[in-house]
C-alpha positions in Angstrom: 130.6 160.7 119.3 127.7 161.4 116.8 129.1 158.8 114.4 129.5 156.2 117.2 125.9 156.8 118.2 124.9 156.2 114.5 126.9 153.0 114.4 125.2 151.8 117.6 121.8 152.5 116.0 122.8 150.6 112.9 124.1 147.7 115.0 120.9 147.5 116.9 118.8 147.6 113.8 120.9 144.8 112.2 120.7 142.6 115.2 116.9 143.1 115.4 116.4 142.3 111.7 118.6 139.2 112.0 116.5 138.0 115.0 113.3 138.7 113.0 114.5 136.9 110.0 115.6 133.9 112.0 112.2 133.9 113.7 110.5 134.0 110.3 112.7 131.0 109.2 111.8 129.1 112.3 108.1 129.4 111.4 108.6 128.9 107.7 106.5 125.7 107.6 103.6 127.5 109.4 103.9 130.4 106.9 103.9 128.0 104.0 100.8 126.2 105.2 99.0 129.6 105.6 100.1 130.7 102.1 98.8 127.4 100.7 95.5 127.7 102.5 95.2 131.3 101.2 96.2 130.2 97.7 93.6 127.5 97.6 90.9 130.0 98.6 92.1 132.5 96.0 92.1 129.8 93.3 88.5 129.2 94.1 87.7 132.9 94.2 89.4 133.5 90.8 86.7 131.8 88.8 83.5 129.9 89.2 83.1 126.1 89.3 84.8 124.1 86.6 82.9 124.8 83.3 81.0 121.8 81.8 82.1 122.7 78.3 85.8 122.2 79.4 85.3 118.6 80.7 86.5 117.1 77.4 89.8 119.0 77.8 90.6 117.5 81.2 94.1 116.0 81.2 96.0 113.9 83.6 99.3 115.6 84.3 100.3 113.2 87.1 102.1 115.2 89.8 105.4 113.5 90.8 104.5 112.7 94.4 108.0 111.4 95.2 109.1 115.0 95.1 107.3 115.4 98.4 109.0 112.4 100.0 112.6 113.6 100.4 114.8 112.5 103.3 115.6 115.9 104.7 113.4 118.7 105.9 115.6 121.3 104.2 115.3 119.5 100.9 111.5 119.5 101.3 111.6 123.3 101.8 113.6 123.6 98.5 111.0 121.3 96.7 108.1 123.5 97.9 109.9 126.7 97.0 110.4 125.3 93.5 106.8 124.3 93.2 105.8 127.9 94.2 108.2 129.2 91.6 106.7 127.1 88.8 103.1 128.0 89.8 104.0 131.6 89.9 105.6 131.4 86.4 102.6 129.7 84.9 100.1 132.1 86.5 102.0 135.2 85.4 101.5 135.2 81.6 98.9 135.1 78.9 96.0 135.2 81.3 93.7 137.4 79.2 91.4 134.6 78.1 91.1 133.1 81.5 88.4 135.6 82.5 89.2 135.4 86.2 88.7 137.8 89.0 91.7 140.1 88.7 92.0 141.0 92.4 92.0 137.4 93.5 94.6 136.5 90.8 96.8 139.4 91.9 96.6 138.4 95.6 97.4 134.8 94.6 100.5 135.9 92.6 101.6 138.2 95.5 101.3 135.5 98.1 103.3 133.1 96.0 106.0 135.7 95.3 106.4 136.7 98.9 106.7 133.1 99.9 109.3 132.4 97.3 111.3 135.4 98.6 110.9 134.2 102.2 112.0 130.6 101.5 114.9 132.0 99.5 116.0 134.2 102.4 115.8 131.2 104.8 117.4 128.6 102.6 121.0 129.7 103.1 122.6 126.2 103.3 124.6 125.7 100.1 124.7 122.0 100.9 120.9 121.8 100.8 120.8 123.6 97.4 123.4 121.1 96.0 121.6 118.0 97.2 118.2 119.4 95.9 119.7 120.1 92.5 120.9 116.5 92.3 117.6 115.1 93.4 116.2 112.9 90.6 112.6 113.8 91.4 113.5 117.5 90.7 113.7 116.7 87.0 110.3 115.0 87.1 108.9 118.1 88.8 110.2 120.3 86.0 108.7 118.0 83.4 105.3 118.1 85.2 105.2 121.9 85.0 106.6 121.9 81.4 103.7 119.6 80.5 101.2 122.1 81.9 103.0 125.0 80.2 102.9 123.2 76.9 99.2 122.3 77.4 98.4 126.0 77.8 100.5 127.0 74.8 99.1 124.2 72.5 95.6 125.4 73.3 96.6 129.1 72.9 95.9 129.9 76.5 92.1 129.3 76.0 89.7 129.7 78.8 89.3 125.9 79.1 93.0 125.3 79.2 93.3 127.8 82.0 90.4 126.1 83.9 92.1 122.7 83.5 95.4 124.2 84.7 93.7 126.0 87.7 92.1 122.6 88.7 95.5 121.0 88.4 97.2 123.6 90.5 94.5 123.2 93.1 95.4 119.4 93.3 99.1 120.2 93.4 98.7 122.7 96.3 96.5 120.2 98.2 99.3 117.6 98.0 101.8 120.2 99.2 99.5 121.3 102.0 99.3 117.7 103.4 103.1 117.6 103.5 103.6 121.0 105.2 101.2 119.9 107.9 103.4 117.0 108.7 106.7 119.1 108.7 
């Protein structure tokens, strides 16, 4: 009797968490758009205006916009998740010379990480994963972020290279924000 009561409690907890998770997944686009808004604010809060002395280092990385024009809504979620992963990866190493507000940076990283986890939990369809992996624009997206990573490495993660990268991530997130509003 005691064990059946415990099983009943476990069953109730599991059914509630499943409902909560599916609710989260139903509102994923709304969450993503909130995370993007918050990330944009935190990117601004991290540092001051773009430093004049870094203007000559400005580079055109050319975000592959076709990544944000897939045919399926699920594939779009995968694209956005991958963008968040790349941004998280870039903003999680060699930041000592950036000279940014540590608290804003930490909140920025945490927001991205939580969103990556959330999208991962919701993207359960294997078919979607397979179609996203075969998406030609995915390779262009990888190249885009590799370019930024190499730019930072080539300039030994200098303050200016970080400022150029921060400005680029702002542009990238603004493009993603436009798309999530439409979803």
